N, C-alpha and C positions, 0 to 999 in steps of 0.2 A: 433494557439492558438484559444482555446474555452474560450469562459466571465467566469470568477470567478478563472480563473486559477492558481495553488500554484507558487507564485513569486518565493518563493526558491528552487524547481525545477526547475524553468526556469534558473533562473542565475545558478543553480550546472551544467545545461547543456553547456551553454556557456562559460563560466568564465575561465573552464579549457582549450578549443579553443583556448582562447586569450594569456591566459599564456600560452600555448604553442607553439604559433605564437614568442612570446615576447622573451621565452628564447631559444627560437632556431635562433633566427632572422632570421626566413625565414616566408612565409606566407605557413606553413602547411596547416590552416582550413580558409574556411569563411562561412559563415554561414547568411541564410537570416530570416524573420519573417512572416506567410503567416497565414491569418484570411479569415474568409468569408466577402465582400462588400469592405474588406480594408480598416473597420473604425477602429477608438481605438477601444483595447479589454481591457477591463478593470481585471484585475487580484482580487483575493479573497480579499485584500490588501488594496483595492481601487485607486491602483497605476495603470495608462492606458499608455499600450503600443500602439506605431503608427505600424504597417505589413507596412512590405514592399511589399508586393503584395496580392493584389485581389486571395481569391483562383482559379478563374479563368482564371487569368493569367499568375498563379507563373511560372516557368521554373521547368523544372527538374532537379533534387538533382540526389546525391549519398547515404543520409539517409536522413530519415525523423525522428522525433520525434515528439508524439501529446502530449500535458500537456492544461488536463482538470481539472475542477474541483469537485466539488465530486458529481457531475447529472450527470456522462457519464456513468450511467446505465440506464440514459433516452434519450442520446443524439442522434437527427436526424439530421445527417447533410450530404446530398446526393451529393452535389456539392465536397463536402472534401474528402469526400468515393470514390468519383470516380476522383479527382485527386491522392489521395493517390494510389489505383488500375492502374490509370497510370504507377504514378512511381516505382511500382513494376513489373510492363510486363518491363519497359526498365533496370532492375536487381538493383534496390533502395532496402536498408535493410530498415528495418520498427521497430522504436521503441517506446517506452510510459514510464510516467513517474507517479505518483502516479495512481489516480484512472484511469488514461484512458485506461489501458490495458480492463477495463470495456467495450469501447466504439469498441475497436479490436474485443472484442471477438464476441461481436452480431453481427458481424458485417464475422462472418467467418475468420478473419484475423491470431488467434493465433492457428487455427488449426494445432496439427500436430508440436506445438511448446513448451516447456518450459517456463515459466514467471511469474512474481511474480508483486503486487499491492498493494496500501497503506493498512497496514494491518485491517483499519475499515472495510474494503467494502466485506474483503475477505471470512466473517461467509456466508452473503451471495450470494457471490460469487461462491461459493459451492458449493450452494445449486441450483442457474443457470444454471449450467457449470458443473457438475459432472466428466461429461467424460474428459473433460483437464484438462495440468500438471502445474497445481498454484503449485507456491514452498511459501513457507514463507521466501524465502531469502530477503536481502537486494536489491541486485541485479541481473537479471538472464541476460547471453549472449549464445542461442541459436541457431547459423549458422545465418539467417538474421535477427532476431527480438533479440531486446536487451529491457530490461526491467527494471524498478526500482520502489520499494514504496515510492519512493520521498524524498525530504530534502538530507540531505547528503548522502545518499543511491547512488543517481545521481552522485554525483561527483564520489564515488566512483566507477561508474558503466562508467560514460568518461573517469578514469583513466587508467582504466585497458582496453578502447580502444583504447586509446593512447599509450597504455603500445605496443599494438598487432601492428599498423598502425606503430612505429616508434622506440619501441624499449622500457624497463625498464628505462633505465636513463634517458630520459624526462620525462616519467611519474612519475619518484620519484622527480624531478627536481619540475616539476609541484605539487607536492601534497607539498612539500616546501613550493614554494611560498604562498601555504595557511596556512601553519602551519599544515598539516592532517597528520597524519599516516594511509596510506590505510593500510585496510586489510590485511589479508595472505590468510589464506585456506577460501575453501568451505565451514568447519564449523563454521571460524568465521561470513561468510554471514547466515548459518542458525540461529546461536547463538544471534547474537548481537541486531537481533530486537525484539527480547524478552528482554531481557537485557534492551535497550533504554526507550524501553514503561510501562515496572515495574520497575526500577530504584533499580531491584533486585543484589547484591552482592553476597550472601551467596551463592555457587554452590550446596549444597543439596535441596533447597530451588528452584533454579535456574529450577534445573531437573523434580523437583514436580510438577512444574510449566507447564513447558512444556509438563508434559504426561497427567495433566486436559485437558490441550488446546486440548489434541487427544482423549479427551473420554468426551467428552460434551452431545452427544445425549445420551452412554450409562451413567448412572450417576456412579462415581467413590465414591467407597469407601475405606476411609483413611484409614484403617487395611488394606485395599490388596494394595494401595497404598505404605504404609509404608514396607508391605510384596518386594512388585519389586522394592524398593529403596535398598532395602538390608540392614535397618536400624527396629528401633523399632518406633511404632506407640507414644509412649514417645518422644523418638529422633526428630521425625521430626516436633509433635509439637512444641517443645519447639524454634526450629529452625524456625518454622514460625512468634512465638512471638515475638523471639529474632528479625526478621528480619523487620517481616509487624504488631506489633502489635495485631495479630490476631490469632488465630487458622486455620488449615490448609482448615477444611470443612467450615467454615465464609468466607473467602478467594475463595475458590470454587464455590460455591452458589454466593458469587458480581461478579467474572467471568462470569458466565452462563448469568446473566439476564444483563450483558451489551454487552455480545455477543449478547441475544435477543435484545436490543436495536439498535445494529449496524445491525443487521436485517432486525428490525423495518424501521430503516430507508434508508437502501441502497436496499433494495426489497420489493415487491407486494404481497409477501408470508401473506396467511391469518394468525390472529394473533396464529390458534387452530396448525396451522403448526409449525408457530414457535417457539412455546411454546414446541410442543414435538423433534424441531431439538437441544431445548435447554435442554432437558433432566426432563422436566416437566409431571406429568403426565396427569393432565386436563388444560383447558386454565382457569377452576378457581382457583385453586393454584398457576397457572402462575401469572394471573393477581395480585392477591393479594399480592405475593412476589416484583411481578416490583413495588407495587405503596407503598410499606414500604423500597422501596429501594430508589425511584425516586422520590415520591409526587403525582405519578399520572400513571394513566392504561393504559396497553400499547396502548391502542386506538388514546389513547392524542399525542404521539409520529407522529402517521398517520395524525392528523388533525393539528397540529402544522406546518408540515411540507407541506399541503396541502394549508395553510395561506399564510405562508411564505416566501413557494417556498425551504426555507433552512433547517436543520438538527434541532431540539433542543438542548438547552445547557444539559447539563447531566453532574452530581456530579461523581467529581471524584473517585475514590476508596481510603481511606485513612488508 
């Protein structure tokens, strides 16, 4: 555990294991918590967890799950890294929830593996590690690496792992214990993150937004988008106005600006580079559009982060 870790993702890893033990009537799993210094680690919610072990005397384990907050891209943790590598040499599997994949990637621990991380960090991650196999799924299990985007995605990941370990019957019982319907195929894991974070129900609009997200740097024309979807531009606009109360080009512009805000928060890229990565021709146009959307200029994100150590609160798209 690292300070400011997300309690939801943390609980979604451990609680399914507890339920598996209870429902099977056997101790199928055991777990420990580990942190530097062995001192209480405070979650982002303010709730503190007393770790079972200091990282310097923690035992070897079969699986490690790294749980960190939104600053995972800046973490420097030599003792934790040494313990992880020691376990990997002994044959352990390595996982991460929420943003912790950033920490693993910076230390070469995701090379050659597919993985995912929280969607707000994905734009900055793509810029920092363009050659790595990052997916937009809720979770990814690839050989000896397992990662989730956090939240209930961690629960789905653990259900998948329980099914591999002890069969789908036990995994289904655990899902029922938490009144949760597990995801079906890999298609569900790819589309659900988009549906969850946007709240979009209309399939045409959802398909359009998925294409928009792939075409952030090269600005997408709405008539070309409609043609790609096999509908008229008028039908696409009606669908967006009905679902989101705005035309598609307005949604697309807001989406690009929010992508830029996430990149400013989770990376050290220059403002001009962020502007180009989000489809703006120059920094001046980008700054004007950003201020109109959020009420302050792009540099304000960096100033607020340096003062508070946290990302500024951004208004949600309506």
